[in-house]
N, CA, C, O and the ligand as a Tripos MOL2 file, in Angstrom:
@<TRIPOS>MOLECULE
protein
  241   239    61     0     0
PROTEIN
NO_CHARGES

@<TRIPOS>ATOM
      1 N          12.8200   -7.8370    4.1500 N.3       1 MET1
      2 CA         11.5150   -7.6280    3.4990 C.3       1 MET1
      3 C          10.8130   -6.4190    4.1130 C.2       1 MET1
      4 O          10.7600   -6.2730    5.3340 O.2       1 MET1
      5 N          10.2870   -5.5730    3.2680 N.am      2 LYS2
      6 CA          9.5570   -4.4170    3.7730 C.3       2 LYS2
      7 C           8.1900   -4.8420    4.2830 C.2       2 LYS2
      8 O           7.6090   -5.8220    3.8160 O.2       2 LYS2
      9 N           7.6890   -4.0820    5.2510 N.am      3 LYS3
     10 CA          6.3660   -4.4370    5.7610 C.3       3 LYS3
     11 C           5.2790   -3.5900    5.1120 C.2       3 LYS3
     12 O           5.4880   -2.4630    4.6650 O.2       3 LYS3
     13 N           4.1020   -4.2140    5.0930 N.am      4 VAL4
     14 CA          2.9740   -3.6450    4.3760 C.3       4 VAL4
     15 C           1.7710   -3.6070    5.3190 C.2       4 VAL4
     16 O           1.5410   -4.5560    6.0680 O.2       4 VAL4
     17 N           1.0130   -2.5290    5.2870 N.am      5 CYS5
     18 CA         -0.2080   -2.4580    6.0900 C.3       5 CYS5
     19 C          -1.2190   -3.4660    5.5590 C.2       5 CYS5
     20 O          -1.4890   -3.5020    4.3580 O.2       5 CYS5
     21 N          -1.7720   -4.2750    6.4370 N.am      6 LYS6
     22 CA         -2.7300   -5.2970    6.0170 C.3       6 LYS6
     23 C          -3.9970   -4.6930    5.4320 C.2       6 LYS6
     24 O          -4.6060   -5.2770    4.5360 O.2       6 LYS6
     25 N          -4.3880   -3.5560    5.9190 N.am      7 LEU7
     26 CA         -5.6220   -2.9340    5.4550 C.3       7 LEU7
     27 C          -5.4330   -2.1570    4.1600 C.2       7 LEU7
     28 O          -6.2020   -2.3150    3.2120 O.2       7 LEU7
     29 N          -4.4090   -1.3210    4.1300 N.am      8 CYS8
     30 CA         -4.2390   -0.3930    3.0050 C.3       8 CYS8
     31 C          -3.2770   -0.9220    1.9470 C.2       8 CYS8
     32 O          -3.2820   -0.4480    0.8110 O.2       8 CYS8
     33 N          -2.4610   -1.8920    2.3080 N.am      9 LYS9
     34 CA         -1.4570   -2.4640    1.4060 C.3       9 LYS9
     35 C          -0.3590   -1.4710    1.0280 C.2       9 LYS9
     36 O           0.3500   -1.6680    0.0400 O.2       9 LYS9
     37 N          -0.2230   -0.4250    1.8020 N.am     10 ILE10
     38 CA          0.8600    0.5130    1.5160 C.3      10 ILE10
     39 C           2.1070    0.0680    2.2840 C.2      10 ILE10
     40 O           2.0070   -0.5000    3.3720 O.2      10 ILE10
     41 N           3.2710    0.3290    1.7100 N.am     11 PHE11
     42 CA          4.5150    0.0220    2.4030 C.3      11 PHE11
     43 C           4.7210    1.0150    3.5340 C.2      11 PHE11
     44 O           4.5790    2.2250    3.3540 O.2      11 PHE11
     45 N           5.0560    0.4860    4.6980 N.am     12 VAL12
     46 CA          5.1890    1.3200    5.8840 C.3      12 VAL12
     47 C           6.6280    1.2520    6.3890 C.2      12 VAL12
     48 O           7.2040    0.1730    6.5290 O.2      12 VAL12
     49 N           7.1860    2.4140    6.6560 N.am     13 GLU13
     50 CA          8.5570    2.4310    7.1650 C.3      13 GLU13
     51 C           8.6190    2.6940    8.6620 C.2      13 GLU13
     52 O           9.5690    2.2800    9.3260 O.2      13 GLU13
     53 N           7.6180    3.3750    9.1950 N.am     14 GLY14
     54 CA          7.6200    3.6670   10.6250 C.3      14 GLY14
     55 C           6.8760    2.5920   11.3980 C.2      14 GLY14
     56 O           6.8810    1.4210   11.0180 O.2      14 GLY14
     57 N           6.2400    2.9980   12.4810 N.am     15 THR15
     58 CA          5.5430    2.0320   13.3200 C.3      15 THR15
     59 C           4.0300    2.1040   13.1460 C.2      15 THR15
     60 O           3.3050    1.2380   13.6360 O.2      15 THR15
     61 N           3.5520    3.1380   12.4480 N.am     16 THR16
     62 CA          2.1200    3.2090   12.1650 C.3      16 THR16
     63 C           1.8970    3.4830   10.6840 C.2      16 THR16
     64 O           2.7160    4.1170   10.0180 O.2      16 THR16
     65 N           0.7760    2.9940   10.1920 N.am     17 CYS17
     66 CA          0.4260    3.2130    8.7970 C.3      17 CYS17
     67 C           0.0690    4.6790    8.5720 C.2      17 CYS17
     68 O          -0.6950    5.2500    9.3500 O.2      17 CYS17
     69 N           0.6030    5.2940    7.5310 N.am     18 PRO18
     70 CA          0.3140    6.7160    7.2650 C.3      18 PRO18
     71 C          -1.1340    6.9580    6.8520 C.2      18 PRO18
     72 O          -1.6060    8.0940    6.9110 O.2      18 PRO18
     73 N          -1.8400    5.9260    6.4420 N.am     19 ILE19
     74 CA         -3.2160    6.1000    5.9820 C.3      19 ILE19
     75 C          -4.2240    5.8060    7.0890 C.2      19 ILE19
     76 O          -5.0460    6.6590    7.4250 O.2      19 ILE19
     77 N          -4.1640    4.6020    7.6570 N.am     20 CYS20
     78 CA         -5.1870    4.2180    8.6400 C.3      20 CYS20
     79 C          -4.6890    4.3430   10.0710 C.2      20 CYS20
     80 O          -5.4390    4.1150   11.0200 O.2      20 CYS20
     81 N          -3.4120    4.7090   10.2230 N.am     21 LYS21
     82 CA         -2.8050    4.8630   11.5540 C.3      21 LYS21
     83 C          -2.7870    3.5650   12.3440 C.2      21 LYS21
     84 O          -2.5980    3.5670   13.5610 O.2      21 LYS21
     85 N          -2.9830    2.4680   11.6460 N.am     22 GLY22
     86 CA         -2.9840    1.1780   12.3210 C.3      22 GLY22
     87 C          -1.5800    0.6090   12.4320 C.2      22 GLY22
     88 O          -0.6140    1.1810   11.9280 O.2      22 GLY22
     89 N          -1.4900   -0.5320   13.1060 N.am     23 ASN23
     90 CA         -0.1780   -1.1670   13.2310 C.3      23 ASN23
     91 C          -0.2700   -2.6630   12.9300 C.2      23 ASN23
     92 O           0.4370   -3.4790   13.5210 O.2      23 ASN23
     93 N          -1.1540   -2.9950   12.0030 N.am     24 GLN24
     94 CA         -1.2740   -4.3910   11.5650 C.3      24 GLN24
     95 C          -0.5020   -4.5470   10.2660 C.2      24 GLN24
     96 O          -0.9720   -4.1630    9.1950 O.2      24 GLN24
     97 N           0.6850   -5.1140   10.3770 N.am     25 PHE25
     98 CA          1.5270   -5.2170    9.1950 C.3      25 PHE25
     99 C           1.7690   -6.6710    8.8190 C.2      25 PHE25
    100 O           1.6270   -7.5830    9.6340 O.2      25 PHE25
    101 N           2.1290   -6.8490    7.5840 N.am     26 THR26
    102 CA          2.5310   -8.1770    7.1240 C.3      26 THR26
    103 C           3.7940   -8.0370    6.2880 C.2      26 THR26
    104 O           4.0230   -7.0190    5.6350 O.2      26 THR26
    105 N           4.6030   -9.0830    6.3280 N.am     27 GLU27
    106 CA          5.7910   -9.0700    5.4730 C.3      27 GLU27
    107 C           5.6160  -10.0600    4.3350 C.2      27 GLU27
    108 O           6.5440  -10.3260    3.5710 O.2      27 GLU27
    109 N           4.4160  -10.5980    4.2370 N.am     28 THR28
    110 CA          4.1130  -11.5360    3.1510 C.3      28 THR28
    111 C           3.2990  -10.8060    2.0950 C.2      28 THR28
    112 O           2.0900  -10.6210    2.2320 O.2      28 THR28
    113 N           3.9790  -10.4060    1.0600 N.am     29 TRP29
    114 CA          3.2810   -9.6660    0.0050 C.3      29 TRP29
    115 C           3.9000  -10.0320   -1.3350 C.2      29 TRP29
    116 O           4.9980  -10.5850   -1.4110 O.2      29 TRP29
    117 N           3.1630   -9.7070   -2.3810 N.am     30 LYS30
    118 CA          3.5940  -10.0580   -3.7320 C.3      30 LYS30
    119 C           3.3750   -8.8800   -4.6640 C.2      30 LYS30
    120 O           2.2810   -8.3160   -4.7170 O.2      30 LYS30
    121 N           4.3800   -8.5210   -5.3740 N.am     31 GLY31
    122 CA          4.2550   -7.4690   -6.3660 C.3      31 GLY31
    123 C           4.1490   -6.1080   -5.7370 C.2      31 GLY31
    124 O           3.7250   -5.9810   -4.5890 O.2      31 GLY31
    125 N           4.5280   -5.0930   -6.4730 N.am     32 ARG32
    126 CA          4.3860   -3.7540   -5.9350 C.3      32 ARG32
    127 C           4.0030   -2.7760   -7.0230 C.2      32 ARG32
    128 O           4.3110   -2.9610   -8.2010 O.2      32 ARG32
    129 N           3.3230   -1.7340   -6.5950 N.am     33 ILE33
    130 CA          2.8750   -0.7300   -7.5430 C.3      33 ILE33
    131 C           3.1640    0.6280   -6.9200 C.2      33 ILE33
    132 O           2.9090    0.8500   -5.7370 O.2      33 ILE33
    133 N           3.6950    1.5240   -7.7260 N.am     34 TYR34
    134 CA          3.9130    2.8560   -7.2090 C.3      34 TYR34
    135 C           2.8750    3.7970   -7.7920 C.2      34 TYR34
    136 O           2.7630    3.9340   -9.0110 O.2      34 TYR34
    137 N           2.1240    4.4390   -6.9230 N.am     35 VAL35
    138 CA          1.1010    5.3720   -7.3510 C.3      35 VAL35
    139 C           1.6350    6.7830   -7.1520 C.2      35 VAL35
    140 O           1.8440    7.2260   -6.0230 O.2      35 VAL35
    141 N           1.8530    7.4820   -8.2560 N.am     36 SER36
    142 CA          2.3950    8.8300   -8.1320 C.3      36 SER36
    143 C           1.2920    9.8630   -8.2670 C.2      36 SER36
    144 O           1.3230   10.9080   -7.6170 O.2      36 SER36
    145 N           0.3170    9.5660   -9.1120 N.am     37 ASN37
    146 CA         -0.8100   10.4820   -9.2540 C.3      37 ASN37
    147 C          -2.0520    9.6410   -9.4760 C.2      37 ASN37
    148 O          -2.3480    9.2280  -10.5970 O.2      37 ASN37
    149 N          -2.7730    9.3920   -8.3940 N.am     38 SER38
    150 CA         -3.8690    8.4250   -8.4510 C.3      38 SER38
    151 C          -4.9420    8.8180   -9.4570 C.2      38 SER38
    152 O          -5.6330    7.9500   -9.9920 O.2      38 SER38
    153 N          -5.0910   10.1000   -9.7200 N.am     39 GLU39
    154 CA         -6.1290   10.5200  -10.6570 C.3      39 GLU39
    155 C          -5.8210   10.0880  -12.0840 C.2      39 GLU39
    156 O          -6.7200    9.9310  -12.9100 O.2      39 GLU39
    157 N          -4.5370    9.9010  -12.3590 N.am     40 LYS40
    158 CA         -4.1620    9.5540  -13.7210 C.3      40 LYS40
    159 C          -3.7980    8.0980  -13.8810 C.2      40 LYS40
    160 O          -3.4910    7.6530  -14.9870 O.2      40 LYS40
    161 N          -3.8290    7.3490  -12.7980 N.am     41 SER41
    162 CA         -3.4160    5.9680  -12.8640 C.3      41 SER41
    163 C          -4.6220    5.0400  -12.9620 C.2      41 SER41
    164 O          -5.4280    4.9510  -12.0360 O.2      41 SER41
    165 N          -4.7340    4.3590  -14.0810 N.am     42 GLU42
    166 CA         -5.8460    3.4310  -14.2640 C.3      42 GLU42
    167 C          -5.7190    2.2350  -13.3390 C.2      42 GLU42
    168 O          -6.7090    1.7360  -12.8040 O.2      42 GLU42
    169 N          -4.4810    1.7800  -13.1580 N.am     43 ILE43
    170 CA         -4.2660    0.6260  -12.2770 C.3      43 ILE43
    171 C          -4.6600    0.9920  -10.8550 C.2      43 ILE43
    172 O          -5.3110    0.2100  -10.1620 O.2      43 ILE43
    173 N          -4.2680    2.1640  -10.4290 N.am     44 ALA44
    174 CA         -4.5960    2.6050   -9.0750 C.3      44 ALA44
    175 C          -6.1020    2.6770   -8.8900 C.2      44 ALA44
    176 O          -6.6300    2.3360   -7.8310 O.2      44 ALA44
    177 N          -6.7770    3.1230   -9.9250 N.am     45 GLU45
    178 CA         -8.2260    3.2360   -9.8460 C.3      45 GLU45
    179 C          -8.8630    1.8550   -9.6970 C.2      45 GLU45
    180 O          -9.8020    1.6640   -8.9230 O.2      45 GLU45
    181 N          -8.3320    0.9020  -10.4540 N.am     46 LYS46
    182 CA         -8.8650   -0.4600  -10.4170 C.3      46 LYS46
    183 C          -8.7490   -1.0950   -9.0440 C.2      46 LYS46
    184 O          -9.6630   -1.7850   -8.5910 O.2      46 LYS46
    185 N          -7.6320   -0.8630   -8.3890 N.am     47 VAL47
    186 CA         -7.4460   -1.4920   -7.0860 C.3      47 VAL47
    187 C          -7.8460   -0.5610   -5.9420 C.2      47 VAL47
    188 O          -7.6890   -0.9050   -4.7710 O.2      47 VAL47
    189 N          -8.3570    0.6020   -6.2840 N.am     48 GLY48
    190 CA         -8.9220    1.4830   -5.2750 C.3      48 GLY48
    191 C          -7.9230    2.2520   -4.4420 C.2      48 GLY48
    192 O          -8.1610    2.5200   -3.2640 O.2      48 GLY48
    193 N          -6.7980    2.6110   -5.0530 N.am     49 LEU49
    194 CA         -5.7920    3.3750   -4.3190 C.3      49 LEU49
    195 C          -6.0100    4.8650   -4.5410 C.2      49 LEU49
    196 O          -6.1140    5.3260   -5.6780 O.2      49 LEU49
    197 N          -6.0780    5.5980   -3.4660 N.am     50 LYS50
    198 CA         -6.3660    7.0180   -3.6050 C.3      50 LYS50
    199 C          -5.2320    7.9160   -3.1260 C.2      50 LYS50
    200 O          -5.1950    9.1080   -3.4300 O.2      50 LYS50
    201 N          -4.3290    7.3390   -2.3890 N.am     51 ILE51
    202 CA         -3.2450    8.1430   -1.8510 C.3      51 ILE51
    203 C          -1.9390    7.7030   -2.4910 C.2      51 ILE51
    204 O          -1.6780    6.5060   -2.6130 O.2      51 ILE51
    205 N          -1.1160    8.6610   -2.9000 N.am     52 LYS52
    206 CA          0.1140    8.2730   -3.5800 C.3      52 LYS52
    207 C           1.0890    7.6010   -2.6220 C.2      52 LYS52
    208 O           1.1390    7.8980   -1.4290 O.2      52 LYS52
    209 N           1.8480    6.7000   -3.1870 N.am     53 GLY53
    210 CA          2.7820    5.9410   -2.3790 C.3      53 GLY53
    211 C           3.0410    4.6040   -3.0210 C.2      53 GLY53
    212 O           2.5870    4.3270   -4.1310 O.2      53 GLY53
    213 N           3.7790    3.7760   -2.3040 N.am     54 GLU54
    214 CA          4.1200    2.4730   -2.8460 C.3      54 GLU54
    215 C           3.2680    1.4040   -2.1700 C.2      54 GLU54
    216 O           3.2050    1.3270   -0.9430 O.2      54 GLU54
    217 N           2.6140    0.5810   -2.9870 N.am     55 TYR55
    218 CA          1.7040   -0.4230   -2.4580 C.3      55 TYR55
    219 C           2.0960   -1.8180   -2.9090 C.2      55 TYR55
    220 O           2.7110   -2.0070   -3.9580 O.2      55 TYR55
    221 N           1.7230   -2.7880   -2.0860 N.am     56 ALA56
    222 CA          1.8460   -4.1880   -2.4990 C.3      56 ALA56
    223 C           0.5620   -4.5560   -3.2300 C.2      56 ALA56
    224 O          -0.5110   -4.0410   -2.9160 O.2      56 ALA56
    225 N           0.6790   -5.4550   -4.2110 N.am     57 ILE57
    226 CA         -0.5120   -5.8440   -4.9550 C.3      57 ILE57
    227 C          -1.2750   -6.9250   -4.1940 C.2      57 ILE57
    228 O          -2.5030   -6.8900   -4.1170 O.2      57 ILE57
    229 N          -0.5460   -7.8770   -3.6370 N.am     58 LYS58
    230 CA         -1.2030   -8.9330   -2.8560 C.3      58 LYS58
    231 C          -0.5560   -9.0560   -1.4900 C.2      58 LYS58
    232 O           0.6680   -8.9980   -1.3690 O.2      58 LYS58
    233 N          -1.3670   -9.2230   -0.4720 N.am     59 THR59
    234 CA         -0.8250   -9.4700    0.8610 C.3      59 THR59
    235 C          -1.5080  -10.6930    1.4590 C.2      59 THR59
    236 O          -2.5690  -11.1210    1.0040 O.2      59 THR59
    237 N          -0.8820  -11.2360    2.4770 N.am     60 LYS60
    238 CA         -1.4860  -12.3740    3.1780 C.3      60 LYS60
    239 C          -1.7310  -11.9970    4.6130 C.2      60 LYS60
    240 O          -2.2360  -12.8100    5.3870 O.2      60 LYS60
    241 ZN         -3.1920    1.1470    6.7880 Zn       61 ZN61
@<TRIPOS>BOND
     1     1     2 1
     2     2     3 1
     3     3     4 2
     4     3     5 am
     5     5     6 1
     6     6     7 1
     7     7     8 2
     8     7     9 am
     9     9    10 1
    10    10    11 1
    11    11    12 2
    12    11    13 am
    13    13    14 1
    14    14    15 1
    15    15    16 2
    16    15    17 am
    17    17    18 1
    18    18    19 1
    19    19    20 2
    20    19    21 am
    21    21    22 1
    22    22    23 1
    23    23    24 2
    24    23    25 am
    25    25    26 1
    26    26    27 1
    27    27    28 2
    28    27    29 am
    29    29    30 1
    30    30    31 1
    31    31    32 2
    32    31    33 am
    33    33    34 1
    34    34    35 1
    35    35    36 2
    36    35    37 am
    37    37    38 1
    38    38    39 1
    39    39    40 2
    40    39    41 am
    41    41    42 1
    42    42    43 1
    43    43    44 2
    44    43    45 am
    45    45    46 1
    46    46    47 1
    47    47    48 2
    48    47    49 am
    49    49    50 1
    50    50    51 1
    51    51    52 2
    52    51    53 am
    53    53    54 1
    54    54    55 1
    55    55    56 2
    56    55    57 am
    57    57    58 1
    58    58    59 1
    59    59    60 2
    60    59    61 am
    61    61    62 1
    62    62    63 1
    63    63    64 2
    64    63    65 am
    65    65    66 1
    66    66    67 1
    67    67    68 2
    68    67    69 am
    69    69    70 1
    70    70    71 1
    71    71    72 2
    72    71    73 am
    73    73    74 1
    74    74    75 1
    75    75    76 2
    76    75    77 am
    77    77    78 1
    78    78    79 1
    79    79    80 2
    80    79    81 am
    81    81    82 1
    82    82    83 1
    83    83    84 2
    84    83    85 am
    85    85    86 1
    86    86    87 1
    87    87    88 2
    88    87    89 am
    89    89    90 1
    90    90    91 1
    91    91    92 2
    92    91    93 am
    93    93    94 1
    94    94    95 1
    95    95    96 2
    96    95    97 am
    97    97    98 1
    98    98    99 1
    99    99   100 2
   100    99   101 am
   101   101   102 1
   102   102   103 1
   103   103   104 2
   104   103   105 am
   105   105   106 1
   106   106   107 1
   107   107   108 2
   108   107   109 am
   109   109   110 1
   110   110   111 1
   111   111   112 2
   112   111   113 am
   113   113   114 1
   114   114   115 1
   115   115   116 2
   116   115   117 am
   117   117   118 1
   118   118   119 1
   119   119   120 2
   120   119   121 am
   121   121   122 1
   122   122   123 1
   123   123   124 2
   124   123   125 am
   125   125   126 1
   126   126   127 1
   127   127   128 2
   128   127   129 am
   129   129   130 1
   130   130   131 1
   131   131   132 2
   132   131   133 am
   133   133   134 1
   134   134   135 1
   135   135   136 2
   136   135   137 am
   137   137   138 1
   138   138   139 1
   139   139   140 2
   140   139   141 am
   141   141   142 1
   142   142   143 1
   143   143   144 2
   144   143   145 am
   145   145   146 1
   146   146   147 1
   147   147   148 2
   148   147   149 am
   149   149   150 1
   150   150   151 1
   151   151   152 2
   152   151   153 am
   153   153   154 1
   154   154   155 1
   155   155   156 2
   156   155   157 am
   157   157   158 1
   158   158   159 1
   159   159   160 2
   160   159   161 am
   161   161   162 1
   162   162   163 1
   163   163   164 2
   164   163   165 am
   165   165   166 1
   166   166   167 1
   167   167   168 2
   168   167   169 am
   169   169   170 1
   170   170   171 1
   171   171   172 2
   172   171   173 am
   173   173   174 1
   174   174   175 1
   175   175   176 2
   176   175   177 am
   177   177   178 1
   178   178   179 1
   179   179   180 2
   180   179   181 am
   181   181   182 1
   182   182   183 1
   183   183   184 2
   184   183   185 am
   185   185   186 1
   186   186   187 1
   187   187   188 2
   188   187   189 am
   189   189   190 1
   190   190   191 1
   191   191   192 2
   192   191   193 am
   193   193   194 1
   194   194   195 1
   195   195   196 2
   196   195   197 am
   197   197   198 1
   198   198   199 1
   199   199   200 2
   200   199   201 am
   201   201   202 1
   202   202   203 1
   203   203   204 2
   204   203   205 am
   205   205   206 1
   206   206   207 1
   207   207   208 2
   208   207   209 am
   209   209   210 1
   210   210   211 1
   211   211   212 2
   212   211   213 am
   213   213   214 1
   214   214   215 1
   215   215   216 2
   216   215   217 am
   217   217   218 1
   218   218   219 1
   219   219   220 2
   220   219   221 am
   221   221   222 1
   222   222   223 1
   223   223   224 2
   224   223   225 am
   225   225   226 1
   226   226   227 1
   227   227   228 2
   228   227   229 am
   229   229   230 1
   230   230   231 1
   231   231   232 2
   232   231   233 am
   233   233   234 1
   234   234   235 1
   235   235   236 2
   236   235   237 am
   237   237   238 1
   238   238   239 1
   239   239   240 2
@<TRIPOS>SUBSTRUCTURE
     1 MET1         2 RESIDUE 1 A MET
     2 LYS2         6 RESIDUE 1 A LYS
     3 LYS3        10 RESIDUE 1 A LYS
     4 VAL4        14 RESIDUE 1 A VAL
     5 CYS5        18 RESIDUE 1 A CYS
     6 LYS6        22 RESIDUE 1 A LYS
     7 LEU7        26 RESIDUE 1 A LEU
     8 CYS8        30 RESIDUE 1 A CYS
     9 LYS9        34 RESIDUE 1 A LYS
    10 ILE10       38 RESIDUE 1 A ILE
    11 PHE11       42 RESIDUE 1 A PHE
    12 VAL12       46 RESIDUE 1 A VAL
    13 GLU13       50 RESIDUE 1 A GLU
    14 GLY14       54 RESIDUE 1 A GLY
    15 THR15       58 RESIDUE 1 A THR
    16 THR16       62 RESIDUE 1 A THR
    17 CYS17       66 RESIDUE 1 A CYS
    18 PRO18       70 RESIDUE 1 A PRO
    19 ILE19       74 RESIDUE 1 A ILE
    20 CYS20       78 RESIDUE 1 A CYS
    21 LYS21       82 RESIDUE 1 A LYS
    22 GLY22       86 RESIDUE 1 A GLY
    23 ASN23       90 RESIDUE 1 A ASN
    24 GLN24       94 RESIDUE 1 A GLN
    25 PHE25       98 RESIDUE 1 A PHE
    26 THR26      102 RESIDUE 1 A THR
    27 GLU27      106 RESIDUE 1 A GLU
    28 THR28      110 RESIDUE 1 A THR
    29 TRP29      114 RESIDUE 1 A TRP
    30 LYS30      118 RESIDUE 1 A LYS
    31 GLY31      122 RESIDUE 1 A GLY
    32 ARG32      126 RESIDUE 1 A ARG
    33 ILE33      130 RESIDUE 1 A ILE
    34 TYR34      134 RESIDUE 1 A TYR
    35 VAL35      138 RESIDUE 1 A VAL
    36 SER36      142 RESIDUE 1 A SER
    37 ASN37      146 RESIDUE 1 A ASN
    38 SER38      150 RESIDUE 1 A SER
    39 GLU39      154 RESIDUE 1 A GLU
    40 LYS40      158 RESIDUE 1 A LYS
    41 SER41      162 RESIDUE 1 A SER
    42 GLU42      166 RESIDUE 1 A GLU
    43 ILE43      170 RESIDUE 1 A ILE
    44 ALA44      174 RESIDUE 1 A ALA
    45 GLU45      178 RESIDUE 1 A GLU
    46 LYS46      182 RESIDUE 1 A LYS
    47 VAL47      186 RESIDUE 1 A VAL
    48 GLY48      190 RESIDUE 1 A GLY
    49 LEU49      194 RESIDUE 1 A LEU
    50 LYS50      198 RESIDUE 1 A LYS
    51 ILE51      202 RESIDUE 1 A ILE
    52 LYS52      206 RESIDUE 1 A LYS
    53 GLY53      210 RESIDUE 1 A GLY
    54 GLU54      214 RESIDUE 1 A GLU
    55 TYR55      218 RESIDUE 1 A TYR
    56 ALA56      222 RESIDUE 1 A ALA
    57 ILE57      226 RESIDUE 1 A ILE
    58 LYS58      230 RESIDUE 1 A LYS
    59 THR59      234 RESIDUE 1 A THR
    60 LYS60      238 RESIDUE 1 A LYS
    61 ZN61       241 GROUP 0 **** ****
């Protein structure tokens, strides 16, 4: 299972989150959304994603 930043909900491959530089991760998540161009993505706007990347929709 890939890990997800608890704060940003972005999928993280290294040891720190690329957005908040934190290291609070969870492996309990549901659904995923890929944001390629946040300005054009209505879904991204709804959930408040501003940086492109792959995000989990729900985390615990
Ligand atoms: Zn983060």
